[in-house]
MITI-618970 format. One line per 10 residues: their letters; for each residue x, y, z of C-alpha. Coordinates in steps of 0.1 Angstrom, whole numbers, plus 5000, padded with zeros to 4 digits. Layout:
% residues N
a) X,Y,Z | ...
This chain:
% residues 451
mnsekhissn) 5000,5000,5000 | 5028,5024,5009 | 5046,5015,4977 | 5015,5023,4956 | 5011,5056,4975 | 5047,5064,4968 | 5044,5057,4931 | 5012,5078,4929 | 5029,5107,4947 | 5059,5105,4924
rrrwlwylyd) 5036,5105,4894 | 5017,5136,4906 | 5050,5153,4913 | 5064,5146,4878 | 5032,5159,4862 | 5038,5191,4882 | 5074,5192,4872 | 5067,5188,4835 | 5044,5218,4835 | 5073,5239,4847
vgnssyaavv) 5093,5227,4816 | 5068,5242,4793 | 5063,5273,4815 | 5100,5279,4816 | 5103,5278,4778 | 5080,5308,4776 | 5101,5327,4801 | 5134,5317,4785 | 5124,5327,4749 | 5098,5354,4751
ilaiyaayfk) 5109,5373,4782 | 5147,5366,4783 | 5162,5357,4749 | 5141,5366,4719 | 5110,5388,4722 | 5123,5415,4746 | 5152,5424,4724 | 5132,5420,4692 | 5105,5443,4705 | 5128,5470,4718
ghvvggvegs) 5153,5469,4689 | 5133,5460,4658 | 5096,5466,4665 | 5100,5500,4682 | 5137,5509,4681 | 5157,5535,4701 | 5152,5546,4737 | 5114,5545,4734 | 5117,5507,4731 | 5128,5504,4767
rlwgvsvgia) 5100,5526,4779 | 5073,5507,4760 | 5087,5473,4770 | 5085,5484,4807 | 5049,5497,4802 | 5038,5464,4785 | 5052,5443,4813 | 5037,5466,4839 | 5002,5465,4824 | 5002,5427,4823
mlvvavispv) 5013,5425,4859 | 4987,5450,4871 | 4959,5430,4855 | 4971,5398,4871 | 4975,5416,4904 | 4938,5426,4903 | 4923,5393,4891 | 4945,5366,4906 | 4934,5368,4943 | 4897,5364,4933
lgviadytgq) 4905,5336,4909 | 4926,5319,4935 | 4897,5319,4960 | 4873,5307,4934 | 4897,5279,4924 | 4902,5268,4960 | 4864,5268,4967 | 4854,5248,4937 | 4884,5225,4936 | 4891,5236,4900
kkrflgyfta) 4927,5250,4902 | 4936,5228,4873 | 4908,5241,4851 | 4918,5277,4857 | 4954,5268,4850 | 4943,5254,4817 | 4924,5286,4807 | 4954,5308,4815 | 4979,5284,4798 | 4957,5283,4766
lsvactally) 4957,5321,4766 | 4995,5323,4769 | 5002,5296,4743 | 4978,5311,4717 | 4991,5347,4721 | 5028,5335,4721 | 5022,5319,4687 | 5004,5350,4674 | 5035,5371,4682 | 5048,5356,4649
fvqkgdillg) 5028,5383,4631 | 5044,5412,4649 | 5069,5430,4626 | 5087,5464,4624 | 5063,5492,4634 | 5036,5469,4647 | 5039,5485,4682 | 5003,5483,4694 | 4999,5447,4681 | 5032,5437,4697
mvlfilaeig) 5022,5452,4730 | 4987,5438,4731 | 4997,5402,4722 | 5026,5402,4746 | 5004,5416,4774 | 4978,5389,4769 | 5005,5362,4767 | 5020,5375,4799 | 4987,5376,4817 | 4982,5339,4807
yrggqvfyns) 5017,5330,4819 | 5016,5350,4852 | 4980,5342,4860 | 4986,5305,4854 | 5014,5306,4880 | 4989,5314,4907 | 4971,5281,4902 | 5002,5261,4894 | 5019,5273,4926 | 4988,5265,4946
llpevaeqee) 4991,5229,4936 | 5025,5226,4953 | 5011,5216,4987 | 4993,5188,4969 | 5025,5173,4955 | 5048,5177,4986 | 5046,5173,5023 | 5054,5204,5044 | 5089,5193,5051 | 5095,5186,5014
igrvsgngwa) 5082,5218,5000 | 5115,5236,4997 | 5132,5207,4980 | 5103,5199,4956 | 5099,5236,4947 | 5136,5238,4940 | 5135,5206,4920 | 5106,5218,4899 | 5123,5251,4892 | 5155,5232,4882
iglmggivcl) 5138,5207,4860 | 5118,5235,4844 | 5150,5255,4837 | 5166,5224,4820 | 5135,5222,4798 | 5140,5259,4790 | 5176,5253,4780 | 5165,5226,4756 | 5140,5250,4740 | 5167,5277,4738
fivlalvtln) 5190,5253,4720 | 5163,5245,4694 | 5157,5282,4689 | 5195,5289,4687 | 5199,5264,4659 | 5170,5279,4640 | 5183,5315,4644 | 5219,5306,4637 | 5214,5286,4606 | 5190,5312,4590
egtwfvrfsl) 5191,5349,4587 | 5163,5375,4589 | 5135,5382,4613 | 5112,5355,4599 | 5131,5328,4618 | 5132,5349,4650 | 5094,5352,4648 | 5089,5316,4639 | 5109,5306,4671 | 5079,5321,4690
vitaiyfavf) 5056,5296,4673 | 5080,5268,4683 | 5080,5280,4719 | 5042,5280,4720 | 5041,5244,4708 | 5068,5234,4733 | 5048,5251,4761 | 5016,5233,4751 | 5032,5199,4748 | 5048,5199,4783
aspllvwfqe) 5018,5216,4800 | 4994,5190,4787 | 5002,5160,4810 | 4994,5180,4841 | 4962,5194,4826 | 4950,5160,4814 | 4961,5135,4841 | 4966,5154,4874 | 4938,5147,4899 | 4932,5175,4924
qggekkilpg) 4926,5167,4961 | 4893,5177,4975 | 4860,5184,4956 | 4835,5211,4950 | 4818,5226,4980 | 4780,5231,4981 | 4768,5266,4973 | 4740,5277,4996 | 4708,5293,4984 | 4712,5330,4978
enifsiaftr) 4749,5327,4972 | 4770,5325,4940 | 4806,5317,4933 | 4816,5354,4930 | 4799,5365,4963 | 4816,5335,4980 | 4849,5345,4964 | 4848,5381,4977 | 4836,5369,5012 | 4865,5344,5014
lrhtfqsvrd) 4889,5370,5000 | 4879,5393,5028 | 4885,5365,5053 | 4918,5358,5037 | 4930,5394,5043 | 4917,5392,5079 | 4936,5359,5083 | 4968,5372,5067 | 4966,5403,5089 | 4966,5379,5119
hrefikyiva) 4998,5363,5105 | 5022,5392,5113 | 5054,5375,5103 | 5039,5365,5070 | 5029,5401,5063 | 5065,5412,5070 | 5078,5385,5047 | 5054,5396,5019 | 5065,5432,5023 | 5101,5422,5020
fliyndgilm) 5092,5399,4990 | 5074,5428,4973 | 5104,5450,4974 | 5132,5425,4966 | 5111,5410,4939 | 5111,5443,4921 | 5149,5441,4917 | 5147,5404,4906 | 5121,5411,4879 | 5137,5443,4866
ainfaaifga) 5169,5422,4860 | 5150,5394,4843 | 5129,5416,4820 | 5157,5439,4809 | 5187,5415,4808 | 5185,5410,4770 | 5180,5447,4763 | 5209,5456,4785 | 5232,5433,4766 | 5221,5445,4732
vmfgldqqqi) 5224,5482,4742 | 5257,5480,4761 | 5276,5456,4739 | 5256,5452,4707 | 5250,5416,4713 | 5232,5399,4684 | 5204,5374,4687 | 5227,5344,4688 | 5248,5359,4716 | 5218,5368,4736
ilfmiliqft) 5205,5333,4733 | 5239,5319,4745 | 5239,5343,4774 | 5204,5332,4784 | 5214,5295,4781 | 5243,5303,4805 | 5219,5319,4830 | 5194,5290,4827 | 5222,5265,4833 | 5236,5281,4864
svigayisgw) 5200,5287,4875 | 5195,5249,4876 | 5224,5245,4899 | 5212,5274,4921 | 5176,5260,4923 | 5189,5226,4936 | 5213,5243,4961 | 5187,5267,4974 | 5161,5239,4979 | 5187,5219,4998
iadkrsgkas) 5196,5249,5021 | 5159,5257,5026 | 5152,5221,5038 | 5184,5217,5059 | 5184,5251,5075 | 5155,5274,5066 | 5139,5292,5037 | 5150,5326,5051 | 5186,5315,5053 | 5185,5304,5017
lviflllmiv) 5169,5336,5006 | 5195,5358,5025 | 5224,5339,5009 | 5211,5342,4973 | 5199,5378,4977 | 5234,5388,4988 | 5247,5369,4957 | 5222,5388,4935 | 5232,5422,4949 | 5269,5414,4942
svvglfvvet) 5259,5404,4906 | 5238,5436,4899 | 5266,5458,4913 | 5289,5440,4889 | 5264,5447,4861 | 5265,5484,4869 | 5303,5486,4864 | 5309,5459,4837 | 5326,5471,4805 | 5334,5439,4786
vagffviggv) 5314,5412,4770 | 5333,5385,4789 | 5326,5403,4822 | 5289,5405,4812 | 5288,5367,4807 | 5306,5360,4840 | 5281,5382,4859 | 5252,5366,4841 | 5264,5331,4852 | 5267,5343,4888
aglalssvqa) 5233,5361,4886 | 5217,5329,4873 | 5227,5311,4905 | 5207,5337,4925 | 5177,5345,4902 | 5158,5312,4902 | 5170,5303,4937 | 5153,5334,4952 | 5121,5328,4932 | 5119,5291,4940
vsramvgtla) 5124,5296,4977 | 5101,5326,4978 | 5074,5304,4963 | 5081,5275,4987 | 5079,5299,5017 | 5043,5307,5009 | 5033,5270,5007 | 5050,5264,5041 | 5034,5294,5059 | 4999,5291,5045
ppgqsaefyg) 4973,5275,5068 | 4959,5241,5056 | 4932,5244,5030 | 4940,5280,5021 | 4969,5275,4998 | 4953,5292,4967 | 4941,5321,4988 | 4975,5327,5003 | 4992,5323,4969 | 4966,5348,4956
ffavagrtss) 4978,5372,4982 | 5014,5364,4973 | 5004,5371,4937 | 4991,5406,4946 | 5025,5414,4961 | 5044,5398,4933 | 5024,5413,4905 | 5022,5447,4920 | 5059,5446,4924 | 5062,5435,4888
figptiygfv) 5041,5464,4877 | 5062,5489,4896 | 5096,5475,4889 | 5098,5471,4851 | 5079,5504,4846 | 5104,5522,4867 | 5133,5507,4849 | 5119,5515,4814 | 5111,5551,4823 | 5144,5557,4841
aaeaalffea) 5164,5542,4812 | 5145,5562,4786 | 5145,5595,4805 | 5182,5593,4815 | 5191,5585,4779 | 5172,5616,4767 | 5189,5637,4793 | 5224,5626,4783 | 5214,5629,4746 | 5205,5666,4752
qgdqasflwf) 5240,5671,4766 | 5256,5661,4733 | 5294,5656,4734 | 5295,5668,4770 | 5275,5638,4783 | 5292,5620,4811 | 5284,5598,4841 | 5310,5588,4866 | 5340,5572,4849 | 5321,5554,4821
rlleggapfa) 5331,5556,4785 | 5315,5546,4752 | 5316,5509,4746 | 5323,5501,4710 | 5297,5481,4691 | 5269,5491,4715 | 5241,5517,4711 | 5248,5554,4712 | 5266,5566,4744 | 5235,5584,4758
eqlgqrvail) 5215,5551,4756 | 5243,5532,4773 | 5244,5557,4801 | 5206,5554,4805 | 5209,5517,4810 | 5236,5522,4837 | 5214,5547,4856 | 5185,5523,4854 | 5205,5497,4872 | 5206,5518,4904
pvilflvvgl) 5169,5513,4913 | 5175,5475,4909 | 5203,5476,4936 | 5181,5498,4958 | 5151,5474,4958 | 5173,5444,4964 | 5191,5459,4994 | 5159,5473,5010 | 5141,5440,5005 | 5170,5421,5021
llllsvnerk) 5171,5443,5051 | 5133,5438,5056 | 5137,5401,5052 | 5162,5400,5080 | 5135,5412,5104 | 5112,5382,5097 | 5110,5355,5124 | 5105,5324,5103 | 5099,5301,5132 | 5071,5323,5146
arqsattpvs) 5056,5326,5110 | 5055,5288,5107 | 5037,5285,5141 | 5011,5311,5132 | 5002,5291,5101 | 4983,5267,5124 | 4963,5296,5140 | 4926,5295,5129 | 4914,5322,5106 | 4899,5352,5125
s) 4862,5358,5120
C-alpha cells in the first residue's frame, strides 16, 4: 500500500514538474532571449523601446494583480485549480504563437499580444503554485519547489538550443518570429500531461441558496485578508518579497535589452547568454532547495539575495562582453534560487486548506511589484538617455566611456542609471527580510482564521 502511494505521489510530482518545463520555455524565449530584444530593437527601436517594454510588462502585471486573488479563492472553493490553470495556459500559448505576426512598426499589436501572453503566463502561475502543497509534504516543499524550478529550467535550456539552431542557421527576422511559434508548441506539449492526468485533492463545496461563486469568492477573500493580517510575520515576509522581487524582475525583464544596448549583442549571443543563465539557475535552484530544507527558507533567501546584489553591482560597472557573461552566470545562480524559495515559503506558511488564497495574496504582492519595477526601469532608462542625449558631446556619468559596438553613448548611460533602482530594491528587500521571524511565522500558520 505504501509502495502504491509512493508511486502515485511521484507520478503527481512529475506531472507538476513537466508543466514547469513548458512554463520555463516561455520565460526563456519570450521574456529573456528573443522577444524582449526583438520588440525593443526591431519593432520599436531607440530609447522608446525600453519605455514601452516596461509599460507592457507593467500593464500585464497590474491586470494579474487585480484578478489573481479572486480567481485563487474561486479555484480553491470549487476544487478547480487545474481548470483555471488550463484557461490561462491556453491564453499564453495562443498569444505567444500569434507574436509571429508582429513586425517592424507593429507596436500596438506587439504590446497587446505580449500583454495577453504575459497575463496567461503569470495568471497561470497562481494556480500552478497553489498545487505545490498537493505534491509535497510540508517538510519537502523547499526541495520539491527547487527541483521543479531546476527541471523547468533544464527544459527551458532545451527550447533555447532549438531556437538557437533555428536563428543561427538562418538569417532574417522570419526565423526569429517563427521561434515564438515553436515556443508556444513546446509550452503546450509539456503543460498537457498535468492538465490531462493530474487529479486535484478535494472536491467542489456546496453553494448555499442566495449565494453564488463570486459572492463567496469576495467573502472568502475578505476573510483571507483578515487571516493574513493575523499572521504578522507572514505580512513582514510579503512586504520584503514585494520589494526585493522588484529588483529580481527588473533584472529578468531587461537583461537581453541591457546586453544589446551596452555591447551590441546579436540574437545568437543573447540566446547563448540566456542558456548560461538558465544552466547556472538549475544549479542554484537545487542548492537553494537543499539549504531551505536543511536550514531554513529565510537562510537560503538571504544567501542568494546577497549573491544577487553582488551580481547587479557588477552589472553596473561591467565594461566587457566577457565580464557581462561571467556576471550573468553568477546572477543565474541567484535568480531562480530566490524565486523558488520565495514560492516555497508561501506554501510552508499558508494555513491548511487556504493555499490558493495565500498564493493569491502572494500574487498581489508579486504582480504589484512586477508592475512597479519594470515600469520604473523602462522610464528611468529612457528619460536618462534623453537627458544625456541633450548634453551632446558633453554627456558623462562617473567614469564610464562609450563601449564600442553598442548603442549610442546616451542610451548606454541610460541603462547604467536604470541599474541603480535595481540595487536599491534588492538591498531594502534584504534588510526587511532579516527582520522576519520564520519560526514564529510557521507556528502562526496553524492559527485559525479570525472571523
